[in-house]
C-alpha positions in Angstrom: -49.1 54.9 3.7 -50.4 51.6 5.2 -51.6 50.5 1.7 -48.3 51.3 0.2 -46.4 49.4 2.8 -48.7 46.4 2.3 -48.2 46.4 -1.4 -44.5 46.7 -0.9 -44.5 43.7 1.5 -46.6 41.6 -0.9 -44.1 42.4 -3.6 -41.2 41.4 -1.3 -39.9 38.0 -2.2 -41.3 37.9 -5.8 -38.0 39.1 -7.2 -35.8 36.6 -9.0 -32.2 36.4 -7.8 -31.1 37.8 -11.0 -33.2 40.9 -10.7 -32.2 41.8 -7.2 -29.6 44.3 -6.5 -26.1 43.5 -5.1 -24.3 45.1 -2.1 -21.6 47.8 -2.4 -18.0 47.2 -1.7 -15.5 49.2 0.3 -12.6 50.8 -1.5 -9.2 50.2 0.1 -6.4 52.6 0.6 -2.7 51.5 0.9 -1.0 52.0 4.2 2.4 53.7 4.6 4.9 51.2 6.1 7.7 52.2 8.4 10.4 51.2 5.9 9.3 53.9 3.5 8.0 56.3 6.1 10.5 59.0 5.0 9.7 58.6 1.3 6.9 60.3 -0.5 4.1 57.7 -0.2 1.4 57.5 -2.7 -2.2 56.6 -1.8 -4.4 55.1 -4.4 -8.1 56.2 -4.0 -11.2 55.6 -6.0 -11.6 58.6 -8.4 -12.2 59.7 -11.9 -9.8 62.0 -13.8 -11.8 65.1 -12.7 -12.9 64.3 -9.2 -11.8 62.6 -6.0 -13.4 59.3 -4.8 -16.6 59.3 -2.8 -16.9 58.1 0.7 -17.4 54.3 0.6 -17.6 53.4 4.2 -14.3 52.0 5.5 -10.6 52.2 4.7 -8.1 49.3 4.8 -5.5 50.9 7.0 -3.4 47.8 7.3 -2.5 47.5 3.6 1.1 48.5 2.7 1.7 51.1 0.0 3.0 49.9 -3.4 6.7 50.6 -4.2 7.5 54.2 -5.1 9.3 55.1 -8.3 11.5 58.2 -7.9 10.5 61.2 -9.9 12.6 62.5 -12.7 14.6 65.7 -12.7 12.9 68.8 -11.6 13.6 70.4 -15.0 11.3 67.8 -16.6 7.5 67.7 -16.1 6.7 65.8 -12.9 5.2 62.3 -13.7 4.2 59.5 -11.5 4.4 55.7 -12.2 2.9 53.4 -9.7 3.4 49.6 -9.8 0.5 47.8 -8.1 -0.1 44.2 -7.0 -3.7 44.3 -8.4 -5.1 45.7 -11.7 -4.4 49.3 -11.0 -4.1 52.0 -13.7 -0.7 53.6 -14.4 -0.9 57.4 -14.7 1.7 59.5 -16.6 0.5 62.9 -15.6 0.0 64.7 -12.3 -3.4 65.6 -11.0 -4.5 69.0 -12.2 -5.4 70.0 -8.6 -2.1 69.2 -7.1 -0.3 72.4 -8.1 -1.0 74.1 -4.9 0.5 71.3 -2.8 3.7 71.2 -5.0 4.1 74.9 -4.8 3.9 74.8 -1.0 0.6 76.8 -0.8 -2.4 76.0 1.4 -4.4 72.8 0.5 -7.0 73.2 -2.2 -10.8 72.9 -1.3 -10.8 69.5 -3.0 -8.0 68.3 -0.7 -9.8 69.7 2.3 -12.9 67.9 1.2 -11.0 64.7 0.9 -9.6 65.1 4.4 -13.0 65.8 5.8 -14.4 62.8 4.0 -11.7 60.6 5.5 -12.4 62.0 8.9 -16.2 61.4 8.5 -15.5 57.9 7.3 -13.3 57.3 10.4 -16.0 58.8 12.7 -18.5 56.5 11.1 -16.3 53.5 11.7 -15.8 54.5 15.4 -19.6 54.8 15.7 -20.1 51.3 14.1 -17.4 49.9 16.5 -19.2 51.4 19.5 -22.5 50.0 18.3 -20.9 46.6 17.8 -19.4 46.7 21.2 -22.8 47.7 22.7 -24.5 44.8 21.0 -21.8 42.4 22.2 -22.2 43.7 25.7 -26.0 43.1 25.4 -25.3 39.6 24.1 -23.0 39.0 27.2 -25.7 40.2 29.5 -28.2 37.9 27.9 -25.8 35.0 28.2 -25.3 35.7 31.9 -29.1 35.8 32.4 -29.4 32.5 30.6 -26.6 31.0 32.8 -28.3 32.4 36.0 -31.5 30.7 34.8 -29.6 27.4 34.2 -28.1 27.7 37.7 -31.6 28.1 39.2 -32.8 25.1 37.3 -29.8 23.0 38.5 -30.5 24.2 42.1 -34.1 23.1 41.7 -33.1 19.7 40.3 -30.6 19.3 43.2 -33.4 20.1 45.7 -35.7 17.6 44.0 -32.9 14.9 44.2 -32.3 15.6 47.9 -36.1 15.5 48.5 -36.3 12.2 46.6 -33.4 10.7 48.7 -35.0 11.7 52.0 -38.3 10.4 50.8 -36.7 7.1 49.8 -35.2 6.7 53.2 -38.5 7.5 54.9 -40.2 5.0 52.6 -37.6 2.3 53.5 -38.3 2.9 57.2 -42.1 2.9 56.6 -41.7 -0.3 54.6 -40.2 -2.1 57.6 -43.0 -0.9 59.8 -45.5 -1.7 57.1 -44.3 -5.3 57.0 -45.1 -5.7 60.7 -48.5 -4.1 60.1 -49.0 -6.4 57.1 -48.3 -9.5 59.3 -50.9 -8.2 61.8 -53.3 -7.6 58.9 -52.7 -11.1 57.6 -53.8 -12.5 61.0 -56.8 -10.3 61.0 -57.5 -11.3 57.4 -57.4 -15.0 58.4 -60.0 -14.3 61.1 -62.0 -12.2 58.7 -61.7 -15.0 56.2 -63.1 -17.5 58.7 -66.0 -15.1 59.4 -66.5 -14.7 55.6 -66.6 -18.5 55.3 -69.3 -18.7 57.9 -71.2 -15.9 56.2 -70.7 -17.7 52.9 -72.1 -20.9 54.3 -75.1 -19.1 55.7 -75.5 -17.4 52.3 -75.4 -20.8 50.6 -78.1 -22.1 52.9 -80.2 -19.1 52.1 -79.5 -19.7 48.4 -80.6 -23.3 48.6 -83.8 -22.3 50.6 -84.5 -19.7 47.9 -84.0 -22.3 45.2 -86.5 -24.6 47.0 -89.0 -21.8 47.2 -88.5 -21.1 43.5 -89.1 -24.7 42.7 -92.3 -24.7 44.8 -93.4 -21.5 43.0 -92.6 -23.2 39.7 -94.7 -26.2 40.6 -97.6 -23.8 41.6 -97.3 -22.1 38.3 -97.4 -25.4 36.5 -100.6 -26.3 38.4 -102.0 -22.9 37.4 -101.1 -23.6 33.8 -102.8 -27.0 34.2 -106.0 -25.4 35.6 -105.9 -22.9 32.8 -105.6 -25.8 30.3 -108.7 -27.4 32.0 -110.5 -24.1 31.7 -109.6 -24.0 28.0 -110.9 -27.6 27.7 -114.1 -26.6 29.5 -114.5 -23.6 27.2 -114.1 -25.9 24.2 -116.7 -28.3 25.7 -119.0 -25.2 26.3 -118.7 -24.3 22.7 -119.6 -27.9 21.8 -122.6 -27.9 24.1 -123.6 -24.6 22.7 -123.6 -26.1 19.3 -125.6 -29.0 20.6 -128.0 -26.5 22.2 -128.4 -24.8 18.9 -129.1 -28.2 17.3 -131.6 -29.1 20.0 -133.6 -25.9 19.8 -136.6 -27.9 18.9 -136.5 -29.5 22.3 -138.3 -28.1 25.2 -137.3 -24.8 26.7 -137.2 -26.1 30.3 -134.6 -28.8 29.3 -132.3 -26.2 27.8 -132.6 -23.9 30.8 -132.0 -26.8 33.2 -128.9 -27.8 31.3 -127.7 -24.2 31.3 -128.0 -23.9 35.0 -126.1 -27.1 35.5 -123.3 -25.9 33.3 -123.2 -22.5 35.1 -123.0 -24.1 38.5 -120.2 -26.4 37.3 -118.3 -23.5 35.9 -118.7 -21.5 39.0 -117.5 -24.4 41.1 -114.4 -24.8 38.9 -113.7 -21.1 39.0 -114.0 -21.0 42.8 -111.5 -23.9 43.0 -109.1 -22.2 40.7 -109.2 -18.9 42.7 -108.8 -20.8 46.0 -105.7 -22.6 44.7 -104.3 -19.3 43.4 -104.8 -17.5 46.7 -103.1 -20.4 48.6 -100.1 -20.3 46.3 -99.8 -16.5 46.7 -100.0 -16.7 50.5 -97.2 -19.4 50.5 -95.1 -17.3 48.2 -95.5 -14.1 50.3 -94.7 -16.0 53.5 -91.5 -17.5 52.0 -90.5 -14.1 50.6 -90.9 -12.3 54.0 -88.8 -15.0 55.6 -86.0 -14.6 53.1 -86.1 -10.8 53.4 -85.8 -11.0 57.2 -82.8 -13.3 56.9 -81.2 -10.9 54.3 -81.7 -8.0 56.7 -80.0 -9.9 59.4 -77.0 -10.8 57.2 -76.7 -7.2 55.9 -76.6 -5.9 59.5 -73.9 -8.3 60.3 -71.9 -7.3 57.2 -72.3 -3.6 58.1 -71.0 -4.2 61.6 -67.9 -5.9 60.2 -67.4 -3.1 57.6 -67.6 -0.4 60.4 -65.2 -2.3 62.4 -62.7 -2.6 59.6 -63.2 1.1 58.6 -62.4 2.2 62.1 -59.2 0.2 62.1 -58.2 1.7 58.7 -58.9 5.2 60.0 -56.6 4.6 63.0 -53.8 3.4 60.6 -54.3 6.5 58.4 -54.2 8.9 61.4 -50.9 7.3 62.5 -49.4 7.6 59.0 -50.5 11.2 58.7 -48.7 12.1 61.9 -45.5 10.3 60.7 -45.7 12.1 57.3 -46.1 15.5 59.1 -43.0 14.9 61.1 -41.1 13.9 57.9 -42.3 17.0 56.0 -41.2 19.3 58.8 -37.7 17.7 58.9 -37.5 17.9 55.1 -38.6 21.6 55.1 -35.9 22.5 57.6 -33.3 20.8 55.4 -34.6 22.7 52.3 -34.4 26.0 54.2 -30.8 25.3 55.1 -29.9 24.4 51.5 -31.7 27.5 50.2 -29.7 29.8 52.5 -26.5 28.1 51.3 -27.5 28.5 47.6 -28.4 32.2 48.1 -25.0 32.8 49.6 -23.4 31.1 46.6 -25.5 33.0 44.1 -24.6 36.3 45.8 -20.9 35.4 45.5 -21.2 34.4 41.9 -23.0 37.7 41.1 -20.2 39.7 42.8 -17.6 37.7 40.8 -19.5 38.3 37.6 -19.8 42.0 38.3 -16.1 42.2 38.9 -15.4 40.4 35.6 -17.8 42.6 33.7 -16.2 45.7 35.1 -12.7 44.4 34.2 -14.0 43.5 30.7 -15.5 47.0 30.3 -12.2 48.6 31.4 -10.2 46.4 29.0 -12.7 47.2 26.2 -12.4 50.9 26.7 -8.6 50.8 26.9 -8.5 48.7 23.7 -10.9 51.2 22.0 -8.7 54.1 23.1 -5.7 52.4 21.7 -7.4 51.6 18.4 -8.8 55.1 18.2 -5.2 56.5 18.6 -3.9 54.2 15.9 -6.7 55.2 13.5 -6.0 58.9 14.2 -2.3 58.4 13.5 -3.1 56.5 10.3 -5.6 59.3 9.2 -2.9 61.9 9.9 -0.5 59.9 7.7 -3.0 59.6 4.9 -3.7 63.4 5.1 0.0 64.0 4.8 0.2 61.7 1.8 -2.7 63.4 0.1 -1.1 66.8 0.7 2.3 65.9 -0.4 1.8 63.6 -3.4 -1.7 63.8 -4.9 -2.1 62.0 -8.2 -4.5 60.5 -10.7 -6.2 57.5 -9.2 -8.7 55.0 -10.5 -11.4 53.2 -8.5 -10.6 49.7 -7.3 -12.9 46.9 -8.1 -15.2 45.9 -5.2 -14.2 42.6 -3.5 -16.6 40.0 -2.1 -15.3 40.7 1.4 -16.0 44.4 1.2 -19.5 43.6 -0.2 -20.1 41.4 2.8 -18.9 44.1 5.3 -21.1 46.7 3.7 -24.1 44.4 3.7 -23.5 43.6 7.4 -23.3 47.3 8.2 -26.7 47.8 6.6 -28.1 44.8 8.6 -26.8 46.3 11.8 -28.5 49.6 11.1 -31.8 47.9 10.5 -31.4 45.7 13.6 -30.7 48.8 15.7 -33.8 50.5 14.4 -36.1 47.5 15.1 -34.5 46.8 18.5 -34.9 50.4 19.8 -38.6 50.8 18.6 -41.2 51.3 21.3 -44.4 49.3 21.7 -45.5 48.0 18.3 -49.1 47.6 17.1 -49.5 46.0 13.7 -52.7 46.9 11.8 -54.5 44.4 9.7 -54.0 46.6 6.7 -50.3 46.1 7.0 -50.3 42.4 7.9 -52.5 41.4 5.0 -51.3 37.8 5.1 -52.3 37.4 8.8 -48.7 36.5 9.8 -49.2 37.6 13.4 -52.5 35.7 13.8 -50.6 32.5 12.9 -47.4 33.1 14.8 -49.0 34.9 17.8 -47.6 37.7 20.0 -43.9 38.3 20.2 -43.1 38.4 16.5 -44.0 42.1 15.8 -40.4 43.3 15.7 -39.4 40.5 13.3 -42.3 41.5 11.1 -41.3 45.2 11.1 -37.7 44.2 10.3 -38.9 42.2 7.3 -41.1 45.1 6.2 -38.2 47.6 6.4 -36.1 45.3 4.2 -38.9 44.9 1.8 -39.1 48.7 1.4 -35.3 48.9 1.0 -35.3 46.3 -1.8 -38.3 48.0 -3.5 -36.8 51.5 -3.2 -33.1 50.8 -4.2 -32.8 47.3 -5.7 -36.0 46.9 -7.9 -33.8 47.0 -11.0 -30.4 45.2 -11.3 -27.0 46.6 -12.1 -27.3 49.7 -9.9 -30.2 51.4 -11.9 -32.6 50.8 -8.9 -30.8 53.6 -7.1 -32.4 56.0 -9.5 -35.9 55.3 -8.4 -38.7 52.6 -8.8 -38.0 50.7 -12.0 -34.9 52.7 -12.8 -37.0 55.4 -14.5 -35.3 58.5 -13.2 -32.2 60.5 -14.0 -29.9 61.0 -17.0 -28.1 57.7 -16.3 -31.0 55.7 -17.7 -31.1 57.9 -20.8 -27.4 57.5 -21.2 -27.7 53.7 -21.1 -30.5 53.8 -23.7 -28.4 56.0 -25.9 -25.3 53.7 -25.5 -27.4 50.6 -26.2 -29.0 52.2 -29.2 -25.6 53.2 -30.5 -24.4 49.6 -30.3 -27.6 47.8 -31.5 -29.0 50.4 -33.9 -32.7 51.2 -34.2 -35.0 48.8 -32.4 -38.0 48.8 -30.1 -38.1 52.1 -28.3 -39.2 52.3 -24.6 -37.8 55.6 -23.6 -40.9 56.7 -21.7 -41.3 53.7 -19.6 -39.1 52.0 -16.9 -36.2 49.8 -17.8 -37.3 46.3 -18.5 -35.3 43.1 -17.8 -34.7 42.5 -21.6 -32.9 45.9 -21.8 -30.0 44.5 -19.7 -29.3 41.6 -22.1 -25.8 43.1 -23.1 -24.7 42.8 -19.4 -25.6 39.1 -19.4 -23.3 38.1 -22.3 -20.8 40.9 -23.1 -17.7 41.6 -20.9 -17.1 44.9 -22.6 -20.7 46.0 -21.7 -19.9 45.3 -18.1 -16.7 47.3 -18.4 -18.7 50.3 -19.7 -21.2 49.9 -16.9 -18.6 49.7 -14.2 -16.7 52.7 -15.5 -19.9 54.8 -15.9 -21.1 54.0 -12.4 -17.7 54.7 -11.0 -17.8 58.1 -12.6 -21.2 58.8 -11.1 -20.4 57.5 -7.7 -18.5 60.5 -6.4 -21.1 62.9 -7.7 -24.0 61.0 -6.2 -22.2 60.7 -2.8 -20.3 63.9 -2.5 -20.2 65.7 0.9 -19.2 69.1 2.0 -16.7 70.1 4.8 -19.3 69.3 7.5 -20.0 65.8 6.1 -23.4 66.7 4.7 -24.5 65.4 1.2 -24.0 68.0 -1.5 -27.2 68.6 -3.4 -26.7 69.1 -7.1 -28.8 69.1 -10.3 -27.2 66.0 -11.9 -27.5 62.4 -11.1 -26.8 63.2 -7.5 -30.2 65.0 -7.2 -32.0 62.0 -8.7 -30.3 59.6 -6.2 -30.9 61.9 -3.3 -34.6 62.4 -4.2 -35.1 58.7 -4.4 -33.3 58.2 -1.1 -35.5 60.8 0.6 -38.6 59.2 -0.8 -37.8 55.8 0.6 -36.7 57.3 3.9 -40.0 59.2 4.2 -42.1 56.1 3.4 -40.2 54.0 5.9 -40.5 56.6 8.6 -44.2 56.9 8.0 -44.5 53.1 8.3 -42.6 53.1 11.6 -44.8 55.9 13.0 -47.9 54.0 11.9 -46.9 50.9 13.9 -45.5 52.8 16.9 -48.5 55.2 17.4 -46.5 58.2 15.9 -43.8 57.8 18.6 -40.4 57.5 16.9 -37.3 59.0 18.7 -34.8 61.3 17.1 -32.1 58.6 17.5 -34.1 56.2 15.4 -34.7 58.8 12.7 -31.0 59.5 12.5 -30.2 55.8 12.3 -32.9 55.4 9.6 -31.3 58.3 7.6 -27.9 56.5 7.9 -29.3 53.2 6.8 -31.0 54.7 3.8 -27.7 56.4 2.8 -25.9 53.1 3.1 -28.6 51.3 1.0 -28.5 54.1 -1.7 -24.7 54.0 -1.9 -24.8 50.2 -1.9 -27.1 50.2 -4.9 -24.8 52.5 -6.9 -21.8 50.4 -6.0 -23.7 47.4 -7.4 -23.5 49.2 -10.7 -19.8 49.9 -10.3 -19.0 46.2 -9.7 -17.9 44.3 -12.8 -20.0 41.2 -11.9 -23.7 40.9 -11.6 -24.3 41.4 -7.9 -27.8 40.8 -6.8 -30.1 40.0 -3.8 -32.1 36.8 -3.7 -35.1 36.2 -1.4 -37.8 33.6 -1.5 -41.5 34.3 -1.1 -44.0 32.9 1.3 -44.8 29.2 0.7 -41.5 28.4 -1.2 -39.5 25.3 -0.1 -36.0 26.3 0.9 -33.0 24.1 2.0 -31.3 25.7 5.0 -27.6 26.0 5.1 -25.8 27.4 2.1 -27.9 30.3 1.1 -30.5 30.8 3.8 -30.7 30.1 7.6 -33.4 30.1 10.2 -33.6 33.6 11.7 -34.3 32.1 15.1 -32.3 28.9 15.2 -29.4 30.0 13.0 -27.6 27.1 11.4 -29.0 24.4 13.7 -31.1 22.8 11.0 -28.5 22.8 8.2 -29.6 20.6 5.3 -33.3 20.6 6.2 -35.9 21.6 3.7 -38.5 23.9 5.2 -41.5 26.0 3.9 -41.0 29.8 4.1 -43.5 31.6 6.5 -41.8 35.0 6.4 -38.8 36.2 4.3 -36.7 38.3 6.6 -33.3 39.1 5.1 -32.2 38.7 1.4 -29.1 36.7 0.5 -26.3 38.4 -1.4 -25.1 36.7 -4.6 -22.5 37.4 -7.3 -23.0 36.0 -10.8 -19.8 35.6 -12.7 -17.0 38.2 -12.7 -18.2 40.4 -15.5 -15.3 39.3 -17.7 -14.7 35.7 -18.7 -17.2 34.1 -16.4 -20.8 35.4 -16.7 -22.8 32.5 -15.3 -21.2 31.1 -12.0 -23.3 31.9 -9.0 -21.6 32.5 -5.6 -23.4 33.3 -2.3 -21.5 36.1 -0.6 -23.7 36.4 2.5 -26.6 34.2 3.7 -30.1 35.4 4.0 -32.6 34.7 6.8 -36.2 33.3 6.7 -38.8 32.2 9.3 -40.0 28.7 8.4 -43.5 27.4 9.0 -43.7 26.0 12.5 -44.6 22.4 11.6 -41.7 22.1 9.2 
């Protein structure tokens, strides 16, 4: 199941707008006005000649009935002619099932089924209204929590402002005192400056003495260098004498030895003189260095004494400032405590006022709901009477853009209710193959599950356009696909056969260019709509062996897969309420897909895929910021909700694209 959900989510967003499936529309019933209340009103319902219309969601109870044409004499066959403000169909024969009502007998099973269907539709509208009111109440509570948080922030800012004002006053007072202290410090600084001048003068004298010592040392080094030069000269003379000795080897040995002794004694004498001079210079240098070091120690001791004195004075000033700051903080804390108590009283009063307003709002809301419920019950009773008195042959009305939008919003509310009421969510890596949660972090699990549910709905019911997706993945199931192939073959003759495989996009080419093909499609799906969505007296779906069974099997398949996915992310803990809401959502989606086929225009879903560039505003909005960034071009991180489009009208216009309802995306953070 996890692999299947992953594949479905990867597939989500790759559909073209043209290949997505449109939303169903609500069929409207005329309302009996008070002017013709005593006349025999006629209600026009969606039906085929042999069956009554299927439940489509909601009924327009505020629409007036068309004018009634009086029937002919009773001796003639009873006929009915209805003049309508929109393209209705005129019937010239009474409904075959209306004989029981005309004869005064009990209502037929078909009429009872119609009344039960209307009652079930009304109950569903009441439930949707309660759900909407609950969501509005939750939004109101969130808004009050946000306002309470803003009040706390404003209180905090006010406390900070008061604290800054008190601190500024204290700083002004401290500034006056600091000026006096600065004047005292200036006087002390002048005295310290005089001391520093004396110290600097002594330091200059020491520096001059050091420079003189360095000059003496430099002269001694020059003398040493001179002696070293003399030594080098003597060494050169020694070498010369050595060469002379080598030349005078023929002379007597005693003369050479005598000369050598003289040279050795002379060298020793010069060496002794050089060592004596070097020792004297070193002694003078050490003596001057010791004197300078002693003077430096004396100056450092004097400097340390002055620093200790200044440090003690600074410490006294710091202690005095610390005491003053402590007193100021105590006064400020007392003021803050007083303000906090005042604000707590104000917050308590505001909460009481809010609770009173919410209670009054709840009472008004319940009273309004009771009034609306009574009105709806009266209208249902009137419609029942109309059906029992004057049944006739009716044709289905074309679906309007407004009803498509309402049906789509009802499906969105069901999905939002499911994701909102889920327990703790844990997303496995096998489901989040694109690592969405790793990039976005915690807190986006419900948004990811919501997008995944929509991906499974699109794949299960809208994978093929023009309503064929309701028959199963790729539009492969049911006799309706075979009927379409036979009809297409009848028009186009022998051609490439693909009867075994799913319906391809090229097979729908007649609907793209031929208004009569769209008329055939609309009539065919209208005929199949009642059979696929028929319900018994208790409001349960009637299982049959025709197209209804194919639609119901596909609906159950998508419902089981979605429920398995929810259990996998919720540790197999899904409440009974969520399962019931999921069944209702799947029923809406399946019926919506069939109504897409009954619409004359090409109604489809459009959704981008991850990485696409989308301009926010006309077709898609940010699922978190709404329409705040209208006109901005962003990169899609996660496609959440598809947008609903209509292409043409199925008659004269087959190309114009109109966005009926905006979709939602989550953009990349840096865009």
